[in-house]
N, C-alpha and C positions, 0 to 999 in steps of 0.2 A: 458289434459293440454292445457292451451289456446296459449302457446308457439308452441307446435306440431302443431296445428291447422293452426297458421300462416306461419309455415314452409311450410306446407301442401298446403296453397293456393299459396304463392309465389311461391312455385316448380311448382303448375299448370299453374302458370301465365307464369311465365317462360319459361314450356314448348310449351303453347302455341304464345309464341311469337316466338320464335325459328320456329317454325313452319309457322308462317306468314311472318318470314325474308327469307323464300326459295322464294317467289315470289313477297316482297314487296322489292325494293331496299333500300326505307326511313326506312323502321323497321329494314333491316341488317345494318344501318347506324348506329341506334339508339344502338343496340345491340352491334355490336362494340365500340361504344362510352362508354356504361356502363364495358364493360368486361375491356376497356384500365383503368376506370377509379378505377374499383377494382383491378387491378395491381397495380396501383403507389399508390393509397390509400387503401387500403385493405378492402374498402367498395364500395357500388353503390351511395354511398351520399357522395358529397363532405361536407368534414371538414369547420366548417365555418372558422377555423382559414386560411383555403385555399382561399374558396372563397370568394375576395373581392371587392370593387370600383363599378363603377356605378352600379346603382340599375337596369336601365332598361337593361343596357348590361347582369346584372346576370339573371334577368326577360328572355332574349335573350337565355342566356347559357341555362337555363330550357328549354327552347324550341324546342332548337334545338335539346337538349339530348332525348326528348318526342317527336322529329318528328312532331312539332304540330307549328310551324311558320306560320306567314302570307305570305310568300315566294309565290310565284305564285303555285308552285307545289304542293303544301299544300292546297289552297284554291278552289276558283269556278272559278278561272280564268284560262285559258287555259293550263297554267302549263306551259309558256313558258318565257324564259327571254324577257323583253322588251329593252334592251341593242341593238342597233343595230350591235353590232363587235359581240353579241353571236349567230348570225344566227338563233334564235328560238329554241337554247336549253334549255333544261326541266331546270327552275332556282328552284334547290334544296337545300338544306343547303351548301353543300361542294361546288355547283358551284357558288353561293354568296360569299362564305368565302374566297375561294381557287382562283377563277379563272376568275371571271366576273369585267371587265374592269371600272364598274361603281365606284368599291369599290378600286381600287389600289391605290388611294391617301392614304386611310385608314390603308390600307395593310401596306406600304411602313412605316406609322406614328407607325403602330404595331413594324416593323420590325426594326425600329430605338431607340426606347424603349428598345425592348428585346435582338437585335442582334439575333434574329433567322426570317428565313424569313418561310411566312406562305405559303404554299405550298401542294401538293397531299402526299410527302413523311413526312409532319409533321402536318398535320393537327390532326390526332387523337389525337395524345402526346400533341399537343397545346388545343384542345380541350376538354381535360382529364386533363389539368393542370400536366402534369407530370414534372415539374422542374426538379427533379435529372437525369432524360435521356436528356434533352435539356439543361442543365446546366447553368439555369436561376434562378435568387431569387425568390419564389413562390408567393411574395408579386408584384415583378415587372410583371412577366407575370399575376397573374390573374388581376392586374389592365387594364394593358395594353390591354389585351384580353377584359373585360367589357369595356373598353371604343371604342376598335374598334367594338365590338357587336352593340352596340350601335349608333353608327355612319352608321353602315349598314342598322338599324333598320330607322332612320329617314330618311337616302336618300332614302330607298326603299318607305317609305311612301309618301317621296315628289313628287317621280316618279310615285306612282302605287294609288296615293290620298288618302290615308290610313291615318286614326287617329293614331297617336304614343305617346301622351301623356299617353299612360299603355300598358303592355305588357300583356296582357291577351293571356291563348292558345287558339288559332282556333280551334283546335278539338282535343281532347285529345284522344291516344290509350288505349285501356282497360288495355297491359301489363301494363303502367305507370299510371293508378290512385292509385294503391294502395304506390306508392313511393312520400315519402316526400323528394323532391328534394331540395327546398330552404325552413327554415322555414320562415314564412309571418312576417315581421315586421310591413307591413302596413297594412290596412282593402285592402282585395283581391276585385276584382270585379268577378263577376260570368263569367264565360266562354260565350263568343259569341256565 
């Protein structure tokens, strides 16, 4: 039966991902996001009715979940954040979204729109669009998050001289290649 084969493939990929998560922090973060999304929405794929807003922001959201962004920790750069106040911290998704002073203004804008502060304690629920737990309208939360992520991507590109007119996956992990995260509505570029 093809459905049994699909379930077996997914189970094998999930097992391999959990094994990799033990030694790779970025994979561990991706697994945590998928688990939070599943708890909040009943599936690891965000429903179309939930994920809305800025298209670039949606693509960046997909990249964060697949730990395949263009942030320095995931590229051939030295992995360090280039902001002087970060003192050579590794530029992970969570660092950029929650901690880096470069994106403080965008975080403040997100907080004004949603009433929720982006911090370590709320990061996973915000990225999972867990509107019930955060007590925010799901459309307001999704649109504010996508706008914020687009601002992060554009500002990061300006400071790191990266093209940002598209949001292709920098390097997809084998564990996430099987998951259709956002149904393509535009012609997609091949991964870099």
